[in-house]
C-alpha positions as CSV (number, residue, x, y, z in Angstrom):
1,M,103.4,70.9,19.3
2,R,106.2,73.2,20.4
3,L,106.6,71.4,23.7
4,L,106.5,68.0,22.0
5,K,109.2,69.2,19.6
6,E,111.4,70.3,22.5
7,D,110.9,67.0,24.3
8,L,111.7,64.9,21.2
9,A,114.6,67.0,20.1
10,M,116.4,66.3,23.3
11,E,116.4,62.6,22.6
12,L,116.6,61.9,18.9
13,K,117.0,63.3,15.4
14,L,113.5,64.3,14.4
15,D,114.0,63.4,10.7
16,S,114.0,59.7,11.8
17,W,110.5,60.0,13.3
18,I,107.1,59.1,11.8
19,L,104.1,60.7,13.3
20,M,100.8,59.0,12.5
21,T,97.6,60.9,13.2
22,D,93.9,61.1,12.3
23,Q,92.6,63.8,10.0
24,Q,91.9,66.3,12.8
25,K,91.6,69.8,11.3
26,G,94.6,72.1,12.0
27,L,96.9,69.2,13.0
28,E,98.7,69.0,9.7
29,I,99.5,72.7,9.7
30,A,100.8,72.6,13.3
31,I,103.0,69.6,12.5
32,R,104.3,71.2,9.3
33,N,105.1,74.4,11.3
34,E,106.6,72.9,14.4
35,L,107.8,69.4,13.4
36,S,108.7,69.9,9.7
37,D,111.4,67.2,9.9
38,V,109.0,64.5,11.1
39,E,107.2,62.4,8.5
40,H,103.5,62.9,9.0
41,I,101.3,60.1,7.8
42,L,97.6,59.4,8.3
43,C,96.1,56.4,10.2
44,I,94.3,54.5,7.5
45,K,91.6,53.4,9.9
46,H,90.7,57.0,10.5
47,L,91.1,57.9,6.9
48,H,88.8,55.0,5.9
49,A,86.2,56.0,8.6
50,N,86.0,59.5,7.0
51,W,86.1,58.3,3.4
52,S,83.4,55.6,4.1
53,K,80.9,58.1,5.1
54,R,80.5,58.9,1.4
55,F,81.7,55.6,0.0
56,P,80.5,52.8,2.3
57,G,80.8,49.1,1.9
58,K,83.2,46.2,2.8
59,S,84.3,45.8,-0.8
60,L,85.4,49.4,-1.1
61,K,87.1,49.1,2.3
62,N,89.1,46.1,1.1
63,M,90.0,48.0,-2.1
64,M,91.2,51.0,-0.1
65,W,93.3,48.9,2.2
66,K,95.0,47.2,-0.7
67,C,96.0,50.6,-2.0
68,A,97.3,51.6,1.4
69,R,99.4,48.4,1.7
70,A,100.9,48.8,-1.8
71,A,104.7,48.2,-1.7
72,N,105.4,50.2,-4.9
73,E,103.8,52.7,-7.1
74,L,102.9,50.2,-9.9
75,Y,101.1,48.0,-7.5
76,F,99.3,51.0,-6.0
77,E,98.1,52.1,-9.4
78,M,97.0,48.5,-10.2
79,K,95.0,48.5,-7.0
80,M,93.5,51.9,-7.5
81,Q,92.1,50.9,-10.9
82,P,89.4,48.5,-9.6
83,L,88.4,51.2,-7.1
84,K,88.0,53.6,-10.0
85,N,85.9,51.1,-11.9
86,V,83.5,50.8,-9.0
87,T,83.4,54.4,-7.9
88,V,85.0,57.2,-9.8
89,D,84.0,59.7,-7.1
90,G,85.6,57.5,-4.4
91,Y,88.7,57.1,-6.5
92,E,88.9,60.9,-7.0
93,A,88.4,61.6,-3.3
94,L,91.4,59.4,-2.5
95,R,93.4,61.0,-5.3
96,L,92.9,64.3,-3.5
97,I,94.9,63.0,-0.5
98,D,98.6,62.8,-1.0
99,P,99.6,59.1,-1.2
100,R,102.7,60.1,0.9
101,K,100.2,60.4,3.7
102,W,98.5,57.1,3.5
103,S,100.0,54.5,1.1
104,R,103.1,52.6,2.2
105,W,104.8,52.8,-1.2
106,A,105.0,56.6,-0.9
107,F,106.4,56.9,2.6
108,R,109.9,58.2,2.8
109,L,112.6,55.8,1.7
110,G,113.9,53.7,4.5
111,R,111.0,54.5,6.8
112,N,108.3,52.3,5.5
113,S,106.4,51.8,8.7
114,P,104.8,48.4,9.0
115,E,101.9,50.1,10.8
116,L,99.0,51.7,9.0
117,V,96.9,52.3,12.1
118,N,97.6,54.1,15.4
119,N,95.1,52.3,17.6
């Protein structure tokens, strides 16, 4: 991370960068420590892959993606409700993950990446 930070800092202001990753353990801490100005978001494809191990199904996948694509908080909450109606445990598992990491409405203002996946 330190080397990446040095390379990026030579070119651009880091506070304008978005770094999308999977949920690899330890990566968030390294990013927070070394690249604190970079917005760190999660790849929804990886997030879903992990979440769907406990909460499988195409219907749940579609519900989760609607939450991830939400353009504002109200729409996000509206899309989370049907998920809660189907699986309270799945809903609560998503609530444990900061929406600033995975739902478009909560990304930093002015940096709403059109991408939700990194591969």
